MARDREN-648132 format. One record per atom (N, C-alpha, C, O, CB): residue in three letters; x, y, z. Coordinates in steps of 0.2 Angstrom, whole numbers, plus 5000, padded with zeros to 4 digits. Atoms other than C-alpha are relative to their C-alpha. Glycine has a CB too. Layout:
AlaXYZ...
//
This chain:
Unk499649974995Unk507158746169Unk500150064998Unk500250074992Unk500749985002Unk500149935001Unk506958926171Unk500850034998Unk501250045003Unk499650035007Unk499549964999Unk508359016164Unk500150075005Unk499750115007Unk500150024995Unk499749964995Unk509559136175Unk499850064996Unk499850064990Unk500749995002Unk500149925004Unk509159336170Unk500850025004Unk501050085004Unk499150065004Unk499449954996Unk510859356181Unk500549994995Unk500950034995Unk500349995009Unk499650045002Unk511859246170Unk500550074994Unk500950104996Unk499649914997Unk499949935002Unk512259386156Unk500450045003Unk500950065000Unk499550024999Unk499549954997Unk512959516169Unk500349955004Unk500349975009Unk499650075004Unk499650024998Unk513959386175Unk500250014996Unk500350074996Unk500049965003Unk499550025009Unk514759356157Unk500250074998Unk500750084995Unk499349964992Unk499449924999Unk515159576159Unk500450005004Unk501050025003Unk499850085002Unk499350004993Unk515859546177Unk500649974998Unk501149994998Unk499849965007Unk499150055002Unk517059416172Unk500450054994Unk500950094995Unk499849904994Unk499449945004Unk517559496155Unk500450065003Unk501050075003Unk499650054995Unk499649934994Unk517959666168Unk500549955003Unk501149975003Unk499350035008Unk499450034995Unk518759536180Unk500650004997Unk501250034998Unk499949935004Unk499350025006Unk519959476166Unk500450014997Unk500949984995Unk499949984995Unk499949945002Unk520159626159Unk500650045005Unk501150075003Unk499350044999Unk499749964995Unk520759696176Unk500849975001Unk501350005003Unk499650015006Unk499350044998Unk522159546178Unk500649994995Unk501249994997Unk499849935002Unk499850015007Unk522659526158Unk500350105002Unk500950115000Unk499149974992Unk499849925000Unk522959746162Unk500750005005Unk501350035005Unk499150075004Unk499649994994Unk523859726177Unk500849985000Unk501450005002Unk499749965006Unk499550045002Unk525059606170Unk500450024995Unk501050014995Unk499949964999Unk499749965003Unk525359686156Unk500350064999Unk500750084995Unk499849994997Unk499749945001Unk525759846160Unk500549985004Unk501050015002Unk499650075002Unk499350014998Unk527159766172Unk500449984998Unk501049985000Unk500049985003Unk499650025007Unk527759696156Unk500450034998Unk501050024997Unk499849984996Unk499649935002Unk527959846150Unk500450055000Unk500750084996Unk499950015000Unk499949964997Unk528359936160Unk499750075005Unk500150115007Unk500249994998Unk500149974999Unk527060046165Unk499750025006Unk499849975010Unk499850014997Unk500350024992Unk526260096183Unk499350044996Unk499250064991Unk500650055010Unk500649985001Unk524560146185Unk499850075006Unk500050065012Unk499549945000Unk500249944994Unk523960326195Unk499349995002Unk498850004999Unk500250094996Unk500650044995Unk522860236208Unk499550095002Unk498950105004Unk500649945009Unk500549934999Unk522260426211Unk499450024997Unk498950045000Unk500250054999Unk500649975006Unk521360476195Unk499449944999Unk498949954995Unk500450034991Unk500850024999Unk520160316198Unk499750005006Unk499549945008Unk499849924998Unk500350014994Unk519660346214Unk499350025000Unk498949995004Unk500550015005Unk500749995004Unk518060426208Unk499749964997Unk499149964998Unk499950024998Unk500550045003Unk517460316197Unk499949945005Unk499449935008Unk500249984992Unk499850094995Unk517960146209Unk499450025006Unk499049975009Unk501150005005Unk500449994995Unk516960246223Unk499350014998Unk498850025002Unk500250055004Unk500749995000Unk515460266212Unk499849944998Unk499249914999Unk499650064995Unk500250085000Unk515660086206Unk499749975007Unk499349935007Unk500649964998Unk500250044993Unk515460036224Unk499450055002Unk499050025005Unk500649995006Unk500649984996Unk514160156229Unk499149984993Unk498549984994Unk500250115002Unk500450055004Unk513160076213Unk499749935002Unk499249905002Unk500350004994Unk500150084997Unk513459916219Unk499849995006Unk499849935008Unk500649955000Unk500649994993Unk512559966236Unk499550004999Unk499149975003Unk499950065003Unk500850005003Unk511060006225Unk499849974997Unk499249984996Unk499850034996Unk500150035004Unk511159866216Unk499749945008Unk499149925009Unk500649994994Unk500150064994Unk511059756233Unk499250035003Unk498750005003Unk500849995007Unk500549964997Unk509859876240Unk499249994997Unk498749995000Unk500350084999Unk500850005005Unk508559846225Unk499849914998Unk499349884997Unk500350054989Unk500450084999Unk508759666225Unk499849965003Unk499649915002Unk500349954999Unk500050064995Unk508759606242Unk499350045007Unk498850025010Unk500949985004Unk500649974994Unk507859736254Unk499550044998Unk499050035001Unk500450065005Unk500349995003Unk506959836242Unk499949984995Unk499850034991Unk500050045000Unk500250025006Unk506559726226Unk499750044995Unk499250064996Unk499749965000Unk500049965006Unk506559826210Unk500549994995Unk501050014994Unk500150075002Unk499650035007Unk507059746195Unk500450054996Unk501050054994Unk499649974995Unk499949955006Unk507059896184Unk500550045005Unk500850065000Unk499150054995Unk499549974997Unk508259996196Unk500549965002Unk501149985001Unk499850035006Unk499050064999Unk509559846201Unk500150004993Unk500750034992Unk500249895003Unk499950025007Unk509559816182Unk500650064996Unk501150044992Unk499249994997Unk500049945003Unk509960006177Unk500650005005Unk501150015002Unk499350055000Unk499249974996Unk511360046192Unk500249944998Unk500749964996Unk500150025010Unk499450045001Unk512059886188Unk500350004993Unk500949974993Unk499749935000Unk499949985008Unk512259916169Unk500450075001Unk501050074999Unk499250014995Unk499649944999Unk512960086174Unk500649985003Unk501250005000Unk499850055004Unk499650014998Unk513960016185Unk500749954998Unk501349955000Unk499849995003Unk499650065004Unk514759886174Unk500350074994Unk500950074993Unk499249924996Unk499649955005Unk515160036160Unk500250055003Unk500050105000Unk499750034994Unk499649974996Unk516060136172Unk500649955001Unk501149964999Unk499550025007Unk499450055001Unk517159976176Unk500450014995Unk501050034996Unk499849944997Unk499650025007Unk517659946158Unk500250074998Unk500550084993Unk499649954993Unk499549945002Unk518160116156Unk500450025005Unk500750085004Unk499550074999Unk499649994997Unk519260106171Unk500549944999Unk501149955001Unk499850015005Unk499550055000Unk519959936167Unk500450034990Unk500950044988Unk499649915001Unk499650015009Unk520059946147Unk500550074998Unk501050074994Unk499150004992Unk499249965002Unk521160116146Unk500450005002Unk500850055001Unk500050065000Unk499150024998Unk522660056154Unk500449944997Unk501049944996Unk500149985008Unk499950065007Unk522459896142Unk500350024996Unk500950014995Unk499449994997Unk499649965005Unk522560006129Unk500650035000Unk500950034995Unk499850044998Unk499449954999Unk523960096135Unk500449934999Unk500749934994Unk500050045009Unk499350045001Unk525059936138Unk499849964992Unk500249934989Unk500249945009Unk500150035008Unk524359866120Unk500450054998Unk501050024997Unk499150004996Unk499549955003Unk525160016113Unk500549985000Unk500849974994Unk500050055002Unk499550005000Unk526659996120Unk500449924997Unk501049914996Unk500250045008Unk499650065003Unk527059816113Unk499849984992Unk500049944989Unk499949925006Unk500149985008Unk526259856094Unk500550004997Unk501050044999Unk499750074998Unk499750015007Unk527259816078Unk500150074997Unk499850124998Unk499749954996Unk500149965007Unk527559906063Unk499350034999Unk498849994999Unk500249954992Unk500549975001Unk526360026060Unk499749984995Unk500149964991Unk500050075000Unk500250015006Unk525059996048Unk499850064994Unk499650044988Unk499449965002Unk500349945005Unk524560176041Unk500149984994Unk499649984991Unk500250075001Unk500049995006Unk525360156023Unk499549934998Unk499349934992Unk500850014998Unk500550055000Unk524259996023Unk499150004996Unk498849984991Unk500049995007Unk500749974998Unk522660066027Unk499950064997Unk499350084996Unk499950015008Unk500349945004Unk522760226017Unk500049954991Unk499749984987Unk500750095001Unk500050045007Unk523060086001Unk499449995001Unk499150034997Unk500549945000Unk500550005000Unk521560006008Unk499650064997Unk499150054993Unk500149985004Unk500749975003Unk520560166006Unk499950034993Unk499550064990Unk499850075004Unk499849975006Unk521260205990Unk499749954994Unk499449974989Unk500850015001Unk500350055005Unk520760035982Unk499549994999Unk499349974994Unk500249965000Unk500649985002Unk519160075986Unk499750054999Unk499150054999Unk499850005002Unk500249955006Unk519160235978Unk500050065005Unk499850115003Unk499349984996Unk500249924995Unk519160355995Unk500350045001Unk500850015004Unk499950005005Unk499349924997Unk520160525999Unk499850015005Unk499250005007Unk500050094997Unk499949974993Unk520560566016Unk499750055001Unk499150085003Unk500650015003Unk499849905000Unk521060746013Unk499350024994Unk499050074995Unk501350024994Unk500749965002Unk519460776000Unk499750005004Unk499550065006Unk499649984996Unk500549984992Unk518360726015Unk500350035003Unk499950085002Unk499849955006Unk499749974997Unk519360816025Unk499850094999Unk499650145002Unk500649985001Unk500249915003Unk519260986015Unk499450014999Unk499350074998Unk500350034994Unk500750005002Unk517360926010Unk499750035009Unk499250065009Unk499849924997Unk500150014994Unk517160936029Unk500250085003Unk499850105007Unk500549945002Unk499749954997Unk518161096033Unk499650064997Unk499450115000Unk500750004999Unk500549955004Unk517261196019Unk499450045002Unk499150095000Unk499749984996Unk500849964999Unk515561216029Unk500149965007Unk499949915010Unk499349974994Unk499950014994Unk515961236046Unk499449985006Unk499449975012Unk500350045002Unk500950034997Unk513961186051Unk500349955000Unk500649945006Unk499350014996Unk499950075001Unk514461026045Unk500449985004Unk500249925006Unk500249984995Unk499450024996Unk516161016056Unk499850035007Unk500350035011Unk500850024998Unk500349974994Unk515161086069Unk499749945003Unk499949925009Unk499650054998Unk500450065000Unk513760946069Unk500249935001Unk500049885005Unk499650004995Unk499550094998Unk515260796066Unk500350005008Unk500449955012Unk500849994995Unk499850004991Unk515960866083Unk499649975004Unk499749925007Unk500150065005Unk500450024996Unk514560866092Unk499849934999Unk499949895004Unk499550045001Unk500150075002Unk513960706086Unk500449925004Unk500349875007Unk500250004991Unk499450064997Unk515660616090Unk500150005005Unk500349955008Unk500649994999Unk499850004992Unk515860676107Unk499349985005Unk499349995011Unk500350085001Unk500650014997Unk514060636111Unk499749905003Unk499249885004Unk499550044995Unk500150074998Unk514560436116Unk499650005008Unk499050005009Unk500849945000Unk500249984992Unk514360476137Unk499350024999Unk499050015005Unk500550075004Unk500649974998Unk512760546135Unk499349964995Unk498749974996Unk500150084998Unk500550045001Unk511960416124Unk500149945003Unk499749905001Unk499850004993Unk499850034996Unk512660306135Unk499449975006Unk499149925007Unk500450045002Unk500649994992Unk511660346150Unk499249994997Unk498849975000Unk500050085004Unk500850005000Unk510060386140Unk500049934997Unk499949895002Unk499550064995Unk500050085000Unk510160206133Unk499949965006Unk499449925006Unk500649974996Unk500350054993Unk510260116150Unk499550025006Unk499249985009Unk500549995003Unk500749974995Unk509060216160Unk499550004995Unk499049974997Unk500150085002Unk500650044999Unk507960206148Unk499949934998Unk499449905000Unk499550044996Unk500150065001Unk508060036141Unk499849975007Unk499349935007Unk500749984997Unk500450014994Unk507960006161Unk499449975003Unk499149925003Unk500050045002Unk500849964998Unk506660096168Unk499449984998Unk498949975001Unk499950084997Unk500650035003Unk505460036154Unk499949934999Unk499549914995Unk499950024994Unk499850075003Unk505859866156Unk500249954998Unk500249894999Unk499949995000Unk499750055004Unk506759806144Unk500749995001Unk501150024997Unk500050014994Unk499550034996Unk508059726154Unk500649964997Unk501249964998Unk499749955005Unk499550045002Unk508659596144Unk500450054993Unk501050044992Unk499749924997Unk499849965005Unk508959726130Unk500750045002Unk501250054999Unk499550044997Unk499649934994Unk509959846143Unk500849925000Unk501449945000Unk499350015013Unk499550044994Unk510959676148Unk500549984992Unk501249984992Unk499449915005Unk499650015006Unk511359646128Unk500450044998Unk501050034995Unk499749984996Unk499649945002Unk511859806125Unk500850005005Unk501449995003Unk499450075003Unk499249984995Unk513259836140Unk500449924999Unk501049924999Unk499750015012Unk499350075004Unk514059646134Unk500250024993Unk500850034992Unk499649914998Unk499849995006Unk513859686116Unk500750065001Unk501250054998Unk499450014996Unk499649964998Unk514859856122Unk500849965003Unk501449965001Unk499650035005Unk499450034997Unk516159756133Unk500249954996Unk500749934997Unk499949975007Unk499850055008Unk516259636118Unk500450024996Unk500949994994Unk499450004995Unk499849995005Unk516759746107Unk500750055002Unk501150074998Unk499550024996Unk499549974997Unk517959856117Unk500849965003Unk501349985005Unk499750045006Unk499550044997Unk519059716124Unk500449984991Unk501049974990Unk499749925006Unk499950035005Unk519059656106Unk500550044996Unk501050034995Unk499349984996Unk499549955003Unk519659826099Unk500850025002Unk501250065000Unk499550065001Unk499449984994Unk520959836112Unk500549954995Unk501049984993Unk500049985010Unk499650075001Unk521759656104Unk500150024995Unk500750034994Unk499849935001Unk499949975010Unk521659716084Unk500450045002Unk501050035001Unk499250054994Unk499649945001Unk522259866086Unk500749995003Unk501150025000Unk499750065003Unk499250034998Unk523959786096Unk500249964995Unk500849974993Unk500049945006Unk499750045009Unk524159676079Unk500050034997Unk500450014992Unk499849954996Unk500049975006Unk523759806067Unk499950085003Unk499550125002Unk499249974996Unk499649924997Unk524559986076Unk499750054995Unk499750024990Unk501050004999Unk500049965005Unk524160136067Unk500050065004Unk499750075009Unk499650004995Unk500249914997Unk524360336070Unk499250024996Unk498949984993Unk500750074997Unk500649965002Unk522860466067Unk500250014991Unk500850004989Unk499950095006Unk499949985010Unk522860506047Unk500450075001Unk500950104998Unk499050034993Unk499649945000Unk523360666054Unk500750015000Unk501050054996Unk499950025005Unk499650004996Unk524760626062Unk500549964992Unk500949994989Unk499749955007Unk499650025006Unk525360506046Unk500050044995Unk500450044991Unk499849954997Unk499949955008Unk525060646032Unk500550055004Unk500850085000Unk499150054997Unk499949944999Unk525760766042Unk499850065001Unk500250105000Unk500350004998Unk500549945001Unk524560886044Unk500050035008Unk500350015013Unk499349974998Unk500049954993Unk524361016058Unk499250054999Unk498950064994Unk500850074999Unk500649975001Unk522761116063Unk499850084993Unk499350114992Unk500050045009Unk500149965004Unk523161246050Unk499749994994Unk499450024990Unk500450034999Unk500550015007Unk522561146037Unk499249994999Unk498949994993Unk500249944997Unk500750014999Unk520861126042Unk499950045007Unk499950025013Unk499749935000Unk500349934993Unk520461276054Unk499349955002Unk499449925008Unk499650124994Unk500650014997Unk518761216057Unk499949925004Unk499449905007Unk499550024993Unk500250104998Unk518861026061Unk500650015005Unk501250035003Unk500149924993Unk499650044997Unk519660976077Unk500549974998Unk500549924994Unk499849975003Unk499550065002Unk521460926076Unk500249965005Unk500349985011Unk500650024998Unk499950094997Unk521860736081Unk500849985000Unk501149954995Unk499549934993Unk499350045000Unk523560706088Unk500149935002Unk499649905004Unk500450025004Unk499950064998Unk524360556092Unk500850015008Unk501349985010Unk500249964992Unk499349994993Unk525460636109Unk500349945003Unk500949935005Unk499850045007Unk500050034995Unk524960486120Unk500449934996Unk500949894999Unk499250005003Unk499750055004Unk525460346105Unk500650035000Unk501049995003Unk499649994994Unk499350005002Unk526960416101Unk500750015006Unk501350025005Unk500150064994Unk499849994992Unk527560446120Unk500149925003Unk500749895004Unk499350055005Unk499850074999Unk527160256123Unk500549974996Unk500949934999Unk499449974999Unk499650015004Unk528160226108Unk500749995000Unk501049954999Unk499850044997Unk499350004999Unk529760306114Unk500149995005Unk500749995006Unk500350044998Unk499950024991Unk529560276133Unk499950035003Unk499850015009Unk500449995003Unk500149934995Unk529260446140Unk499349995003Unk499050015008Unk500150084994Unk500850034994Unk527660386146Unk499949965003Unk499649915001Unk499550004999Unk500050074997Unk527760276160Unk499450015004Unk499349955008Unk500849975006Unk500550024996Unk526160306169Unk499450034997Unk499450084994Unk500250015006Unk500650015004Unk524260286164Unk499750025005Unk499650005011Unk499749934996Unk500649964996Unk523060416171Unk499449994995Unk499449974990Unk500050095002Unk500750025003Unk521160406169Unk499850065000Unk499250074997Unk499449955004Unk500349935000Unk520960586170Unk500450044995Unk500250094994Unk500050035008Unk499950005006Unk522160596156Unk500249994994Unk500750014991Unk500050015000Unk499850055004Unk521960476146Unk499850034993Unk499450084993Unk499649935002Unk500349975006Unk521760496126Unk499649934995Unk499949884997Unk500550044995Unk500350065005Unk520760366113Unk500549984995Unk500650014990Unk499450024996Unk499350025006Unk522160286104Unk500149924999Unk500649884999Unk500950035003Unk499950065009Unk521460136094Unk499750024996Unk499150054995Unk499649915001Unk500049975008Unk521560176078Unk499449934995Unk498949954992Unk501350004996Unk500450045002Unk520860006071Unk499949945003Unk500449915006Unk500249994995Unk500649975003Unk519559946070Unk499950075005Unk500250095011Unk499349945000Unk500249914996Unk518660136075Unk499549965005Unk499049935002Unk499550094994Unk500450004996Unk517860106092Unk499350044999Unk498850025000Unk500350015005Unk500749985001Unk516760226089Unk499349994994Unk498749994995Unk500150065000Unk500350025005Unk516060206073Unk499849925004Unk499249915004Unk500550004992Unk500350064999Unk515760006081Unk499550035006Unk499050005006Unk500649935003Unk500349974993Unk514960106098Unk499350034995Unk498750014996Unk500750085004Unk500649975001Unk513860216086Unk499349924996Unk498749924996Unk500250074994Unk500550045005Unk513160056075Unk499549955010Unk498949935011Unk500849914990Unk500350024995Unk512759966094Unk499650055005Unk499450045010Unk500449955004Unk500449954996Unk511960126101Unk499450004995Unk498850004997Unk500450095002Unk500750035004Unk510760116084Unk499849985003Unk499450015007Unk499949974993Unk500650075002Unk510159946085Unk499850025011Unk499249995012Unk500849874996Unk500350004995Unk509859986106Unk499550064999Unk499050045002Unk500550005005Unk500549964997Unk508860136106Unk499749994993Unk499450044992Unk500150075003Unk500550025003Unk507960056092Unk499449965003Unk498949955000Unk500249974994Unk500350024995Unk507159966106Unk499550035005Unk499250015010Unk500549975003Unk500349954993Unk506360136113Unk499650024995Unk500050044990Unk500650065006Unk500149975005Unk505260196101Unk499850074999Unk499550094994Unk499649964997Unk500049945001Unk505260366106Unk500550034998Unk500550094996Unk500050025005Unk499349985001Unk507060366103Unk500349984994Unk500949994992Unk500549985006Unk499850045005Unk507160256089Unk500250044995Unk500850044994Unk499649964997Unk499849955006Unk507360376074Unk500450045003Unk501050025003Unk499450034995Unk499649964997Unk508260516084Unk500549955000Unk500849944995Unk499950045007Unk499550055000Unk509460376089Unk500349984994Unk500949984993Unk499749955004Unk499550015005Unk509760326074Unk500350024993Unk500750004989Unk500049955000Unk499749945004Unk510060496064Unk500750015003Unk501250004999Unk499550065000Unk499449984997Unk511360546078Unk500749934999Unk501249944997Unk499950035008Unk499550055003Unk512260376076Unk500349994992Unk500849964990Unk499749955002Unk500050025006Unk512160366059Unk500650084997Unk501050084993Unk499349984998Unk499449945001Unk513160536057Unk500550015004Unk501050045001Unk499850055001Unk499350024997Unk514360506071Unk500549924997Unk501049925000Unk499749985008Unk499750045005Unk514960356059Unk500150084995Unk500450124996Unk499449944996Unk499849985006Unk514960446044Unk500650075003Unk501150074999Unk499250044996Unk499649975000Unk515960586054Unk500749995003Unk501150035003Unk499850035002Unk499350024999Unk517260486061Unk500549984999Unk501049965003Unk500149985001Unk499450015003Unk518460476050Unk500450085000Unk501150085000Unk499949964991Unk499649945001Unk518960666049Unk499950015008Unk500450025011Unk499750074992Unk500249974995Unk518060706067Unk500649955005Unk500849985011Unk499249995002Unk499750054997Unk519160546074Unk500949994996Unk501549974997Unk499549935000Unk499150025004Unk520760546063Unk500149945000Unk500649915003Unk500650025003Unk499850105000Unk520460366056Unk499950004994Unk499850054991Unk499449955005Unk500050005007Unk520460296039Unk499349984999Unk499049975005Unk500549964997Unk500450035002Unk518960236030Unk499849915005Unk499349895008Unk500450014992Unk499950085000Unk519360056033Unk500150005008Unk500149955010Unk500749974995Unk500049994994Unk519560106052Unk499049995002Unk498749965006Unk500450075002Unk500750014999Unk517660116050Unk499749954999Unk499449925004Unk499750044996Unk500450065001Unk517159976042Unk500249955004Unk499949905005Unk500149974994Unk499750084997Unk518059856052Unk499650005007Unk499249965010Unk501150005000Unk500649994996Unk517159946067Unk499349975000Unk499149945005Unk499950055000Unk500450035002Unk515659906060Unk499849935001Unk499349905003Unk500050014997Unk500250075001Unk515959746056Unk500249965007Unk500049905009Unk500549964993Unk499850044994Unk516759706074Unk499350015004Unk499249965007Unk500650025005Unk500350004998Unk515059776080Unk499449964999Unk499049955003Unk500050045001Unk500650015002Unk513859686070Unk500349915005Unk499849865006Unk499950034990Unk499850064999Unk515059516077Unk499850015008Unk499349985010Unk500749984997Unk500349984993Unk514759586096Unk499449985000Unk499149945003Unk500150085002Unk501050024997Unk512859616096Unk499749924997Unk499249904999Unk499450084994Unk500450065002Unk512559446088Unk500349955005Unk499949905007Unk500249974993Unk499750054995Unk513759346102Unk499550025004Unk499149985006Unk500950025003Unk500149964993Unk513059466116Unk499349985001Unk499149965007Unk500050085001Unk500950035005Unk511059406107Unk500149935003Unk499649925007Unk499950004990Unk500150054999Unk511559236109Unk500349965009Unk500149915011Unk500449984994Unk500050014993Unk512259246127Unk499350005004Unk499149965008Unk500450055003Unk500849984996Unk510659316133Unk499749954998Unk499749915003Unk499550074996Unk500450045000Unk509759196124Unk500349945004Unk499749915006Unk499849994993Unk500050074998Unk510459026132Unk500350015008Unk500649975012Unk500649954995Unk499750014992Unk510959106149Unk500949994999Unk501049935001Unk499649915004Unk499249984999Unk512959126148Unk500349984995Unk500049944991Unk500349995006Unk499449995003Unk514659126139Unk500049924998Unk500049904992Unk500650045005Unk499850054998Unk514758946145Unk499349944994Unk499449904990Unk500150005009Unk500250055004Unk513058866139Unk499850034994Unk499549984991Unk499549965004Unk500149985007Unk512758986122Unk500549974996Unk500449974990Unk500050095000Unk499449995007Unk514358926114Unk499949915000Unk500049874996Unk501150055002Unk499950075000Unk514258746123Unk499349984997Unk499449944994Unk500249975007Unk500650025006Unk512358716115Unk500150004991Unk499849974987Unk499450065001Unk499849985006Unk513058786099Unk500349944997Unk500149914992Unk500450064999Unk499450044999Unk514658676100Unk499649915000Unk499749864996Unk500450025009Unk500250085001Unk513558526104Unk499749994996Unk499949944993Unk499749975006Unk500350025004Unk512258536091Unk500449974993Unk500249934989Unk499850054999Unk499650015007Unk513658536078Unk500249935000Unk500049894996Unk500650055000Unk499650074997Unk514658376085Unk499449945000Unk499549904995Unk500450005009Unk500450055000Unk513158266089Unk499749994995Unk499450024991Unk499850015004Unk500350015007Unk512758156078Unk499150005000Unk498849995006Unk500349924998Unk500850024999Unk510558136073Unk499949955003Unk499449945007Unk499649994994Unk500350064999Unk510557986076Unk500249995009Unk500249935012Unk500449934994Unk499850004992Unk510958026096Unk499450045003Unk499350055009Unk500850055001Unk500649954997Unk509558146097Unk499349965002Unk498849985004Unk499850054994Unk500650074999Unk508357986099Unk500549965005Unk501049935004Unk499749964992Unk499850054994Unk508357886115Unk500049944996Unk499749914992Unk499450005006Unk499950095003Unk509057716112Unk499649965001Unk499249955006Unk500449965003Unk500650064999Unk508057566108Unk499350044997Unk498850004997Unk499949975009Unk500749985003Unk506457686100Unk500150034994Unk500750064992Unk499650055004Unk500050005006Unk506057726086Unk499650074998Unk499250105003Unk499749944997Unk500149955001Unk505557876077Unk499350014999Unk499349974994Unk500350024998Unk500650005001Unk503757906075Unk499850004994Unk500150044990Unk499650035003Unk500150025009Unk502957856058Unk499250065000Unk498850085004Unk499849874998Unk500549995001Unk501557956050Unk499449995002Unk499449935004Unk500050014996Unk500650064997Unk499757906056Unk499749994992Unk499850034988Unk499350045006Unk500250005007Unk498957836041Unk499449984999Unk499149935000Unk500249954996Unk500949995002Unk497157866037Unk499849944996Unk500249924992Unk499850054995Unk500350055008Unk496057726027Unk499950044993Unk499850104992Unk499049965001Unk500049975005Unk496057766011Unk498950004996Unk498549964998Unk500749954994Unk500849985000Unk494157836004Unk499849984991Unk499249994989Unk499850125002
//
């Protein structure tokens, strides 16, 4: 039976749809409202892309263009639904884990303030770090367009699903282990490191004290600390670029720099970065499994079935296993 190429795409849409429901319920529970006007442009963009998918799937079949438009729509939709959920989760967070994360960094022999001073003393390095850290959106576009239009649709589907899995998992974990940026935890200001962009926690603090009541996509902040979503995206993007020979090494270099820049450019603890890389590995493995088996249920159903099925049940009843042929001795 031929495996359907649509199922992994459906899996991503199912995750996005489920996130919409969870986000709406959670926001209502914590008393957050959503600025619907801020979602008009991305929603219209998704609808336009969906129309393009229909055109290139039915009226003018072109698998590559349809895949490119569908993947783009999924990434936009993921941003629209993921940000409100991250804010709702942040409202429900318990005690901050900053002291624990800082202690883990020290156990590993990593000094965040020394790293900040090192980068700040080299303005050229601070500029490179900031540029690569802010390159996620252009990279997402290059990967989706590059993979789709070169016919690497399986890799594109796997990439988008890995991003979706990572985003949702990172939001959930950040709610269980909330933290501030290192800048805020240490009480630093822009004057401490003038060559490094200061990362504040305006929205996190406003969510915790109840002064922020409306979530707007036009005024959103990245508020996920542990695990680092940026570090996770660096690993996922580097893996995706590896499918494109012309972008393989540049993609690896840019994302390696982005991961290294994450502690200072994103105000993350080092353990945030390690956790993000680990999460990315799990998400990519899961997305690959789903792609190979044609959906979430078939993928995990086959694994679970193989684990619980006795070996004796693998052969039809009443039939013996074939024996090796015997050859006459010479």
